[in-house]
DSSP file (Angstrom, degrees, kcal/mol; ACC not computed):
  #  RESIDUE AA STRUCTURE BP1 BP2  ACC     N-H-->O    O-->H-N    N-H-->O    O-->H-N    TCO  KAPPA ALPHA  PHI   PSI    X-CA   Y-CA   Z-CA
    1    1 A M              0   0    0      0, 0.0     2,-0.6     0, 0.0    43,-0.0   0.000 360.0 360.0 360.0 137.9  118.9   95.7   75.0
    2    2 A K        -     0   0    0      1,-0.0     2,-0.3     0, 0.0    64,-0.0  -0.750 360.0-150.8 -85.0 121.9  120.6   99.1   74.9
    3    3 A L        -     0   0    0     -2,-0.6     2,-0.1    63,-0.2    -1,-0.0  -0.659   9.6-125.7 -93.0 148.1  118.1  101.9   74.6
    4    4 A T     >  -     0   0    0     -2,-0.3     4,-2.6     1,-0.1     5,-0.2  -0.432  32.4-106.0 -78.7 166.2  118.7  105.2   72.9
    5    5 A D  H  > S+     0   0    0      1,-0.2     4,-2.4     2,-0.2     5,-0.2   0.894 122.7  50.6 -60.0 -39.1  118.0  108.4   75.0
    6    6 A T  H  > S+     0   0    0      2,-0.2     4,-2.5     1,-0.2    -1,-0.2   0.926 110.3  48.0 -65.8 -45.6  114.8  108.9   72.9
    7    7 A Q  H  > S+     0   0    0      1,-0.2     4,-2.5     2,-0.2     5,-0.2   0.924 112.9  48.9 -61.0 -44.3  113.5  105.4   73.4
    8    8 A R  H  X S+     0   0    0     -4,-2.6     4,-2.7     1,-0.2     5,-0.2   0.924 111.4  49.3 -61.3 -44.8  114.2  105.6   77.2
    9    9 A A  H  X S+     0   0    0     -4,-2.4     4,-2.1    -5,-0.2    -2,-0.2   0.906 112.0  48.5 -62.9 -42.0  112.4  109.0   77.4
   10   10 A L  H  X S+     0   0    0     -4,-2.5     4,-2.3     2,-0.2    -1,-0.2   0.918 113.9  46.0 -64.8 -43.5  109.4  107.7   75.5
   11   11 A L  H  X S+     0   0    0     -4,-2.5     4,-2.2     2,-0.2    -2,-0.2   0.883 111.7  51.2 -68.3 -38.2  109.2  104.6   77.7
   12   12 A E  H  X S+     0   0    0     -4,-2.7     4,-0.8    -5,-0.2    -1,-0.2   0.893 111.9  47.3 -66.1 -38.4  109.6  106.5   80.9
   13   13 A A  H >X S+     0   0    0     -4,-2.1     4,-0.7    -5,-0.2     3,-0.6   0.906 111.9  50.4 -67.1 -40.7  106.8  108.9   79.8
   14   14 A A  H >< S+     0   0    0     -4,-2.3     3,-0.9     1,-0.2     6,-0.3   0.865 102.9  60.4 -64.4 -35.9  104.6  105.9   78.9
   15   15 A A  H 3< S+     0   0    0     -4,-2.2    -1,-0.2     1,-0.3    -2,-0.2   0.793 104.1  50.9 -62.8 -27.0  105.2  104.3   82.2
   16   16 A Q  H << S+     0   0    0     -4,-0.8    -1,-0.3    -3,-0.6    -2,-0.2   0.668  91.9  92.6 -83.2 -17.5  103.7  107.4   83.9
   17   17 A H  S X< S-     0   0    0     -3,-0.9     3,-1.6    -4,-0.7     5,-0.0  -0.569  81.2-128.9 -79.3 138.6  100.5  107.2   81.7
   18   18 A P  T 3  S+     0   0    0      0, 0.0    -1,-0.1     0, 0.0    -4,-0.0   0.849 111.4  34.8 -57.1 -36.0   97.6  105.2   83.2
   19   19 A Q  T 3  S-     0   0    0      2,-0.1    -4,-0.1    -3,-0.0    40,-0.1   0.269 113.1-116.2-100.7  11.4   97.2  103.1   80.0
   20   20 A K    <   +     0   0    0     -3,-1.6    39,-2.9    -6,-0.3     2,-0.2   0.793  58.4 164.2  60.9  30.7  101.0  103.1   79.3
   21   21 A K  B     -A   58   0A   0     37,-0.2     2,-1.0    -7,-0.2    37,-0.3  -0.507  44.7-123.2 -80.2 146.9  100.4  105.0   76.0
   22   22 A L        +     0   0    0     35,-2.9    35,-0.4    -2,-0.2     3,-0.1  -0.804  58.3 137.0 -85.5 103.7  103.2  106.8   74.2
   23   23 A T        +     0   0    0     -2,-1.0     2,-1.1   -13,-0.2    -1,-0.2   0.612  44.8  76.4-123.2 -23.4  101.9  110.3   74.1
   24   24 A N        +     0   0    0     -3,-0.2    -1,-0.1   -14,-0.2   -11,-0.1  -0.748  57.6 172.8-100.6  92.3  104.8  112.6   74.9
   25   25 A F        -     0   0    0     -2,-1.1     9,-0.0    -3,-0.1   -19,-0.0  -0.793  37.3-108.6 -97.0 139.4  107.0  112.9   71.8
   26   26 A P    >   -     0   0    0      0, 0.0     3,-1.8     0, 0.0    -1,-0.1  -0.328  26.3-119.9 -60.7 148.0  109.9  115.3   71.8
   27   27 A D  T 3  S+     0   0    0      1,-0.3    -2,-0.0     3,-0.0     0, 0.0   0.781 114.0  58.0 -59.9 -26.9  109.3  118.3   69.4
   28   28 A T  T 3  S+     0   0    0      1,-0.1     2,-1.0     5,-0.0    -1,-0.3   0.549  87.4  84.3 -81.8  -7.4  112.4  117.2   67.4
   29   29 A L    <   +     0   0    0     -3,-1.8     2,-0.3     4,-0.1    -1,-0.1  -0.763  62.8 135.4-101.8  90.8  110.9  113.8   66.7
   30   30 A K    >>  -     0   0    0     -2,-1.0     3,-1.4     4,-0.0     4,-0.7  -0.866  52.6 -13.3-132.0 163.5  108.7  114.2   63.7
   31   31 A G  H 3> S+     0   0    0     -2,-0.3     4,-2.0     1,-0.3     3,-0.2  -0.147 126.5   4.3  55.3-128.1  108.0  112.6   60.4
   32   32 A G  H 3> S+     0   0    0      1,-0.2     4,-2.5     2,-0.2    -1,-0.3   0.820 130.4  56.9 -63.0 -34.1  110.4  109.9   59.3
   33   33 A A  H <> S+     0   0    0     -3,-1.4     4,-2.3     2,-0.2    -1,-0.2   0.913 108.0  47.6 -65.1 -41.5  112.4  110.0   62.5
   34   34 A R  H  X S+     0   0    0     -4,-0.7     4,-2.8     2,-0.2     5,-0.2   0.925 112.4  49.6 -64.0 -44.0  109.3  109.3   64.6
   35   35 A I  H  X S+     0   0    0     -4,-2.0     4,-2.7     1,-0.2    -2,-0.2   0.906 110.8  50.3 -61.4 -41.6  108.4  106.4   62.3
   36   36 A K  H  X S+     0   0    0     -4,-2.5     4,-2.4     2,-0.2    -1,-0.2   0.918 112.3  46.2 -64.2 -43.9  111.9  105.0   62.5
   37   37 A V  H  X S+     0   0    0     -4,-2.3     4,-2.3     2,-0.2    -2,-0.2   0.939 115.0  46.5 -64.6 -46.6  112.0  105.2   66.3
   38   38 A L  H  X S+     0   0    0     -4,-2.8     4,-2.5     1,-0.2    -2,-0.2   0.896 112.5  50.8 -63.7 -39.6  108.5  103.6   66.6
   39   39 A T  H  X S+     0   0    0     -4,-2.7     4,-2.8    -5,-0.2    -1,-0.2   0.925 111.4  46.9 -63.7 -44.9  109.4  100.9   64.1
   40   40 A S  H  X S+     0   0    0     -4,-2.4     4,-1.5     1,-0.2    -1,-0.2   0.889 113.9  48.1 -66.0 -37.4  112.6   99.9   65.9
   41   41 A M  H  <>S+     0   0    0     -4,-2.3     5,-2.9     2,-0.2     6,-0.9   0.889 113.2  48.1 -68.6 -38.2  110.8   99.9   69.3
   42   42 A H  H ><5S+     0   0    0     -4,-2.5     3,-1.6     3,-0.2    -2,-0.2   0.918 110.1  51.4 -67.4 -43.2  108.0   97.8   67.9
   43   43 A N  H 3<5S+     0   0    0     -4,-2.8    -1,-0.2     1,-0.3    -2,-0.2   0.833 109.9  50.0 -62.7 -32.2  110.4   95.3   66.3
   44   44 A A  T 3<5S-     0   0    0     -4,-1.5    -1,-0.3    -5,-0.2    -2,-0.2   0.393 115.3-119.9 -85.2   3.0  112.2   95.0   69.6
   45   45 A E  T < 5S+     0   0    0     -3,-1.6    18,-0.4     2,-0.2    17,-0.3   0.779  78.9 125.2  61.8  30.6  108.8   94.4   71.3
   46   46 A L  S   <S+     0   0    0     -5,-2.9    14,-2.5    16,-0.2    17,-0.3   0.741  77.6  18.7 -84.6 -26.4  109.2   97.4   73.5
   47   47 A I  E     -B   59   0A   0     -6,-0.9    12,-0.2    12,-0.3    -2,-0.2  -0.913  65.2-168.9-137.6 163.7  105.8   98.8   72.3
   48   48 A E  E     -B   58   0A   0     10,-2.1    10,-2.9    -2,-0.3     3,-0.1  -0.981  37.3 -87.5-149.0 155.9  102.7   97.5   70.6
   49   49 A P  E     -B   57   0A   0      0, 0.0     8,-0.3     0, 0.0     2,-0.1  -0.374  50.4-106.3 -63.7 143.3   99.7   99.1   68.9
   50   50 A S        -     0   0    0      6,-3.4     6,-0.2     3,-0.8     7,-0.0  -0.460  18.4-136.2 -67.8 140.4   96.8   99.8   71.3
   51   51 A A  S    S+     0   0    0      1,-0.2    -1,-0.1    -2,-0.1     0, 0.0   0.875 105.8  40.3 -65.5 -37.0   93.9   97.4   70.9
   52   52 A A  S    S+     0   0    0      1,-0.3    -1,-0.2     2,-0.1    -2,-0.0   0.819 129.2  27.7 -81.8 -32.3   91.4  100.3   71.1
   53   53 A E    >   -     0   0    0      3,-0.2     3,-2.4     1,-0.1    -3,-0.8  -0.816  66.0-170.3-133.4  91.5   93.4  102.8   69.1
   54   54 A P  T 3  S+     0   0    0      0, 0.0    -1,-0.1     0, 0.0    -3,-0.1   0.725  86.7  58.5 -59.0 -23.3   95.7  101.1   66.5
   55   55 A E  T 3  S+     0   0    0     -6,-0.1     2,-0.4     2,-0.1    -2,-0.0   0.548  97.5  74.8 -82.9  -5.9   97.4  104.4   65.6
   56   56 A V  S <  S-     0   0    0     -3,-2.4    -6,-3.4    -6,-0.2     2,-0.3  -0.874  73.8-145.9-107.2 139.1   98.5  104.8   69.3
   57   57 A Y  E     - B   0  49A   0     -2,-0.4   -35,-2.9   -35,-0.4     2,-0.3  -0.777   8.7-160.9-104.9 149.3  101.3  102.7   70.8
   58   58 A V  E     -AB  21  48A   0    -10,-2.9   -10,-2.1    -2,-0.3   -37,-0.2  -0.937  27.5-104.4-125.4 150.6  101.5  101.4   74.3
   59   59 A A  E     - B   0  47A   0    -39,-2.9   -12,-0.3    -2,-0.3     2,-0.1  -0.495  35.2-142.6 -71.9 139.8  104.6  100.2   76.3
   60   60 A T     >  -     0   0    0    -14,-2.5     4,-2.4    -2,-0.2     5,-0.2  -0.433  29.5-100.5 -92.9 173.2  104.8   96.4   76.7
   61   61 A A  H  > S+     0   0    0      1,-0.2     4,-2.4     2,-0.2     5,-0.2   0.881 126.8  53.3 -60.7 -37.4  106.0   94.6   79.7
   62   62 A T  H  > S+     0   0    0    -17,-0.3     4,-1.7     2,-0.2    -1,-0.2   0.906 108.3  49.7 -63.4 -41.9  109.4   94.1   77.9
   63   63 A G  H  > S+     0   0    0    -18,-0.4     4,-0.7   -17,-0.3    -2,-0.2   0.906 112.1  47.0 -63.8 -42.1  109.6   97.9   77.3
   64   64 A L  H ><>S+     0   0    0     -4,-2.4     5,-2.8     1,-0.2     3,-0.8   0.882 110.7  52.1 -68.3 -37.5  108.9   98.7   80.9
   65   65 A Q  H ><5S+     0   0    0     -4,-2.4     3,-1.5     1,-0.2    -1,-0.2   0.833 100.3  63.8 -65.8 -31.0  111.4   96.1   82.1
   66   66 A A  H 3<5S+     0   0    0     -4,-1.7    -1,-0.2     1,-0.3    -2,-0.2   0.756 106.3  43.9 -65.2 -23.4  114.0   97.7   79.8
   67   67 A I  T <<5S-     0   0    0     -3,-0.8    -1,-0.3    -4,-0.7    -2,-0.2   0.252 128.7 -96.3-104.6  11.5  113.7  100.9   81.9
   68   68 A G  T < 5S+     0   0    0     -3,-1.5     2,-0.6     1,-0.3    -3,-0.2   0.646  79.8 134.3  90.7  15.2  113.8   99.0   85.2
   69   69 A I      < -     0   0    0     -5,-2.8     2,-0.5    -6,-0.1    -1,-0.3  -0.883  46.6-144.0-102.0 121.2  110.1   98.7   86.0
   70   70 A T        -     0   0    0     -2,-0.6     2,-0.6    -3,-0.1    -9,-0.0  -0.705  11.3-149.4 -84.6 127.1  109.0   95.3   87.1
   71   71 A V        -     0   0    0     -2,-0.5     2,-0.4   -10,-0.1   -10,-0.0  -0.861   7.0-151.8-101.2 123.4  105.6   94.4   85.8
   72   72 A Q        -     0   0    0     -2,-0.6     3,-0.1     1,-0.0    -2,-0.0  -0.763  21.9-115.1 -94.3 138.9  103.5   92.1   88.0
   73   73 A A        -     0   0    0     -2,-0.4     3,-0.1     1,-0.1    -1,-0.0  -0.454  41.3 -99.3 -66.8 141.1  101.0   89.9   86.4
   74   74 A P        -     0   0    0      0, 0.0     2,-0.1     0, 0.0    -1,-0.1  -0.342  43.7-102.0 -62.4 143.8   97.5   90.7   87.5
   75   75 A R        -     0   0    0      1,-0.1     2,-0.2    -3,-0.1    -3,-0.0  -0.432  38.6-113.5 -68.1 137.8   96.1   88.5   90.3
   76   76 A A        -     0   0    0     -2,-0.1     2,-0.2     1,-0.1    -1,-0.1  -0.484  28.6-118.1 -72.8 138.8   93.8   85.9   89.0
   77   77 A K        -     0   0    0     -2,-0.2     2,-1.3     1,-0.1    -1,-0.1  -0.541  15.9-132.1 -74.9 142.3   90.2   86.2   90.1
   78   78 A R    >   -     0   0    0     -2,-0.2     3,-1.6     3,-0.0     6,-0.5  -0.727  30.8-150.1 -95.5  86.1   88.9   83.3   92.2
   79   79 A E  T 3  S+     0   0    0     -2,-1.3     3,-0.1     1,-0.2     4,-0.1  -0.216  73.4  22.8 -59.9 142.7   85.7   82.8   90.3
   80   80 A G  T 3  S+     0   0    0      1,-0.3    -1,-0.2     2,-0.1     2,-0.2   0.429  93.7 121.2  83.9  -1.4   82.8   81.5   92.3
   81   81 A T  S <> S-     0   0    0     -3,-1.6     4,-2.0     1,-0.1    -1,-0.3  -0.518  74.9-117.2 -91.1 163.4   84.1   82.6   95.7
   82   82 A K  H  > S+     0   0    0      1,-0.2     4,-2.6     2,-0.2     5,-0.2   0.853 117.0  57.3 -65.3 -33.5   82.3   84.9   98.1
   83   83 A Q  H  > S+     0   0    0      2,-0.2     4,-2.6     1,-0.2    -1,-0.2   0.928 106.5  48.0 -62.2 -44.6   85.2   87.4   97.7
   84   84 A A  H  > S+     0   0    0     -6,-0.5     4,-2.3     1,-0.2    -2,-0.2   0.887 111.0  51.7 -63.5 -38.8   84.6   87.4   93.9
   85   85 A V  H  X S+     0   0    0     -4,-2.0     4,-2.3     2,-0.2    -2,-0.2   0.932 111.5  46.8 -63.5 -45.4   80.9   88.0   94.4
   86   86 A L  H  X S+     0   0    0     -4,-2.6     4,-3.0     2,-0.2     5,-0.2   0.915 111.2  51.0 -63.4 -43.0   81.5   90.9   96.8
   87   87 A I  H  X S+     0   0    0     -4,-2.6     4,-1.7     1,-0.2    -1,-0.2   0.918 110.6  49.6 -61.5 -42.5   84.1   92.5   94.5
   88   88 A E  H  < S+     0   0    0     -4,-2.3     4,-0.4    -5,-0.2    -1,-0.2   0.920 113.8  45.9 -62.4 -43.4   81.6   92.2   91.6
   89   89 A L  H >< S+     0   0    0     -4,-2.3     3,-1.0     1,-0.2    -2,-0.2   0.930 114.3  47.0 -63.9 -45.7   78.8   93.8   93.7
   90   90 A L  H 3< S+     0   0    0     -4,-3.0    -1,-0.2     1,-0.2    -2,-0.2   0.715 106.9  56.9 -74.8 -20.1   81.0   96.6   95.1
   91   91 A T  T 3< S+     0   0    0     -4,-1.7    -1,-0.2    -5,-0.2    -2,-0.2   0.493  81.4 108.7 -90.7  -1.9   82.5   97.6   91.7
   92   92 A R  S X  S-     0   0    0     -3,-1.0     3,-1.1    -4,-0.4     4,-0.1  -0.372  84.2-113.8 -66.5 154.5   79.1   98.2   90.1
   93   93 A A  T 3  S+     0   0    0      1,-0.3    -1,-0.1     2,-0.1    -3,-0.0   0.872 119.1  44.1 -58.5 -38.0   78.3  101.9   89.5
   94   94 A E  T 3  S-     0   0    0      1,-0.3    -1,-0.3    -5,-0.1     2,-0.1   0.522 102.7-148.2 -86.7  -4.4   75.5  101.8   92.1
   95   95 A G    <   -     0   0    0     -3,-1.1     2,-0.3    -6,-0.1    -1,-0.3  -0.403  25.4 -74.3  74.8-151.5   77.6   99.9   94.6
   96   96 A A        -     0   0    0     -6,-0.1     2,-0.2    -2,-0.1    -6,-0.0  -0.997  30.0-134.1-149.9 144.7   76.0   97.4   97.0
   97   97 A T     >  -     0   0    0     -2,-0.3     4,-2.2     1,-0.1     5,-0.2  -0.562  32.4-109.6 -92.2 163.0   73.9   97.6  100.1
   98   98 A L  H  > S+     0   0    0      1,-0.2     4,-2.6     2,-0.2     5,-0.2   0.918 119.8  51.7 -59.9 -44.8   74.5   95.5  103.2
   99   99 A P  H  > S+     0   0    0      0, 0.0     4,-2.3     0, 0.0    -1,-0.2   0.890 109.2  51.2 -60.3 -36.5   71.3   93.4  102.5
  100  100 A Q  H  > S+     0   0    0      2,-0.2     4,-2.3     1,-0.2    -2,-0.2   0.908 110.9  48.5 -64.7 -40.4   72.5   92.8   98.9
  101  101 A M  H  X S+     0   0    0     -4,-2.2     4,-1.9     2,-0.2     6,-0.4   0.919 113.0  46.1 -67.1 -42.8   75.9   91.6  100.2
  102  102 A T  H  X S+     0   0    0     -4,-2.6     4,-2.3     1,-0.2     5,-0.3   0.879 113.6  49.5 -68.6 -36.1   74.4   89.3  102.8
  103  103 A E  H  < S+     0   0    0     -4,-2.3    -2,-0.2    -5,-0.2    -1,-0.2   0.913 113.0  46.5 -67.1 -41.8   71.9   87.9  100.4
  104  104 A A  H  < S+     0   0    0     -4,-2.3    -2,-0.2    -5,-0.2    -1,-0.2   0.829 124.5  31.0 -70.6 -32.0   74.6   87.2   97.7
  105  105 A T  H  < S-     0   0    0     -4,-1.9    -2,-0.2    -5,-0.2    -1,-0.2   0.681  96.9-127.2-101.1 -20.7   77.1   85.6  100.2
  106  106 A G     <  +     0   0    0     -4,-2.3    -3,-0.2     1,-0.3    -4,-0.1   0.569  59.9 145.6  81.4   8.4   74.8   84.0  102.7
  107  107 A W        -     0   0    0     -6,-0.4    -1,-0.3    -5,-0.3     2,-0.1  -0.397  55.5-104.9 -77.6 156.1   76.6   85.7  105.5
  108  108 A Q    >>  -     0   0    0      1,-0.1     4,-2.1    -3,-0.1     3,-0.7  -0.466  31.8-114.9 -72.7 153.5   75.0   87.0  108.7
  109  109 A V  H 3> S+     0   0    0      1,-0.2     4,-2.6     2,-0.2     5,-0.2   0.889 114.4  56.7 -59.6 -41.5   74.5   90.8  108.8
  110  110 A H  H 3> S+     0   0    0      1,-0.2     4,-0.8     2,-0.2    -1,-0.2   0.801 109.3  46.8 -64.8 -26.7   76.9   91.2  111.8
  111  111 A Y  H <> S+     0   0    0     -3,-0.7     4,-0.9     2,-0.2     3,-0.4   0.925 114.3  44.5 -78.6 -46.4   79.7   89.5  109.8
  112  112 A A  H  X S+     0   0    0     -4,-2.1     4,-0.9     1,-0.2     3,-0.4   0.841 107.2  62.0 -65.3 -32.6   79.1   91.5  106.6
  113  113 A D  H >< S+     0   0    0     -4,-2.6     3,-0.6    -5,-0.2     4,-0.5   0.867  97.9  56.6 -60.8 -37.7   78.8   94.7  108.6
  114  114 A V  H >< S+     0   0    0     -4,-0.8     3,-0.7    -3,-0.4    -1,-0.2   0.842  99.9  60.2 -63.5 -33.5   82.4   94.3  109.9
  115  115 A L  H 3< S+     0   0    0     -4,-0.9    -1,-0.2    -3,-0.4    -2,-0.2   0.824 112.0  37.0 -65.4 -31.6   83.6   94.2  106.3
  116  116 A V  T << S+     0   0    0     -4,-0.9    -1,-0.2    -3,-0.6    -2,-0.2   0.357  89.3 121.2-103.1   5.3   82.3   97.7  105.6
  117  117 A M  S <  S-     0   0    0     -3,-0.7    -3,-0.0    -4,-0.5     9,-0.0  -0.434  76.2 -99.2 -67.7 139.6   83.1   99.1  109.1
  118  118 A P        -     0   0    0      0, 0.0     3,-0.1     0, 0.0    -1,-0.1  -0.335  25.9-149.0 -57.8 139.2   85.4  102.2  109.0
  119  119 A T  S    S+     0   0    0      1,-0.2     2,-1.0    -3,-0.1     3,-0.1   0.656  83.9  70.4 -86.4 -15.5   88.9  101.1  109.8
  120  120 A N    >   +     0   0    0      1,-0.2     3,-1.3     2,-0.1     6,-0.3  -0.697  52.8 163.0-104.0  80.8   89.9  104.3  111.5
  121  121 A I  T 3   +     0   0    0     -2,-1.0    -1,-0.2     1,-0.3     6,-0.1   0.595  68.4  71.1 -77.3  -8.4   87.9  104.2  114.8
  122  122 A S  T 3  S+     0   0    0     -3,-0.1     2,-0.7     4,-0.0    -1,-0.3   0.664  81.1  84.9 -77.9 -13.8   90.1  106.9  116.3
  123  123 A N  S X> S-     0   0    0     -3,-1.3     4,-1.7     1,-0.2     3,-0.7  -0.796  72.1-154.1 -89.0 114.9   88.5  109.4  113.9
  124  124 A S  H 3> S+     0   0    0     -2,-0.7     4,-2.5     1,-0.3     5,-0.2   0.807  92.2  60.5 -62.2 -29.8   85.3  110.5  115.6
  125  125 A A  H 3> S+     0   0    0      1,-0.2     4,-2.3     2,-0.2    -1,-0.3   0.893 105.4  48.4 -64.3 -38.3   83.6  111.3  112.3
  126  126 A C  H <> S+     0   0    0     -3,-0.7     4,-2.6    -6,-0.3    -2,-0.2   0.892 111.1  50.1 -67.1 -39.6   84.0  107.7  111.2
  127  127 A V  H  X S+     0   0    0     -4,-1.7     4,-2.5     2,-0.2    -2,-0.2   0.917 112.2  46.9 -65.8 -43.4   82.5  106.5  114.5
  128  128 A V  H  X S+     0   0    0     -4,-2.5     4,-2.4     2,-0.2    -2,-0.2   0.920 113.6  48.9 -63.9 -43.7   79.5  108.8  114.2
  129  129 A E  H  X S+     0   0    0     -4,-2.3     4,-2.3     1,-0.2    -2,-0.2   0.913 111.6  49.3 -62.4 -42.2   79.0  107.8  110.6
  130  130 A H  H  X S+     0   0    0     -4,-2.6     4,-2.3     2,-0.2    -1,-0.2   0.916 110.7  49.8 -64.0 -42.6   79.3  104.1  111.5
  131  131 A A  H  X S+     0   0    0     -4,-2.5     4,-1.7     1,-0.2    -1,-0.2   0.902 110.8  50.4 -62.3 -40.4   76.7  104.6  114.3
  132  132 A A  H  X S+     0   0    0     -4,-2.4     4,-0.8     1,-0.2    -1,-0.2   0.898 110.2  49.8 -66.2 -39.2   74.4  106.3  111.9
  133  133 A L  H >< S+     0   0    0     -4,-2.3     3,-0.5     1,-0.2    -1,-0.2   0.887 109.3  51.5 -65.7 -38.7   74.7  103.5  109.4
  134  134 A R  H 3< S+     0   0    0     -4,-2.3    -1,-0.2     1,-0.2    -2,-0.2   0.840 110.9  48.0 -68.2 -31.9   74.0  100.9  112.0
  135  135 A S  H 3<        0   0    0     -4,-1.7    -1,-0.2     1,-0.2    -2,-0.2   0.603 360.0 360.0 -84.7  -9.6   70.8  102.7  113.2
  136  136 A A    <<        0   0    0     -4,-0.8    -1,-0.2    -3,-0.5    -2,-0.1   0.484 360.0 360.0 -75.9 360.0   69.5  103.1  109.7
C-alpha cells in the first residue's frame, strides 16, 4: 500500500511509542482532516482502536510493516517448566529470594546460585557484591 506523507509520519511516530499509540499529530491535521486520515488508516488495517482507550488508536503489525518495521510474534511461554516458574517469581514486584527459587524448582542451591551470579566478574564491585551475597 502506498502511504501518504501524513500516514507515514503518524506510523513512524507510533512506532517510537512504547504502546505504539498515535499521539503525535501534526498541528495542521485537525477536525475533519484528522478523521479522514484516521478512517482511511483504520480501513486499511494500519491502525486500530486501543483496547484500553477506544478513542486512542494504535499501530497494527500491518501498519508497522508498511513503514518497514518487522514485527516478531511474542515468544510463547512454556507453561509448567522451571524456566516459566522462575520468570514468574522474578517478575513479581517483590522479586524472589534464592530459597524461594530453589524451593519452587527443586534445584540445589549451588545451581540456582549460578543463575543469579553477576556475569561481569572482571568488575570488582560485582565480585564483592557476589561474595557478600554468598556469605549472607
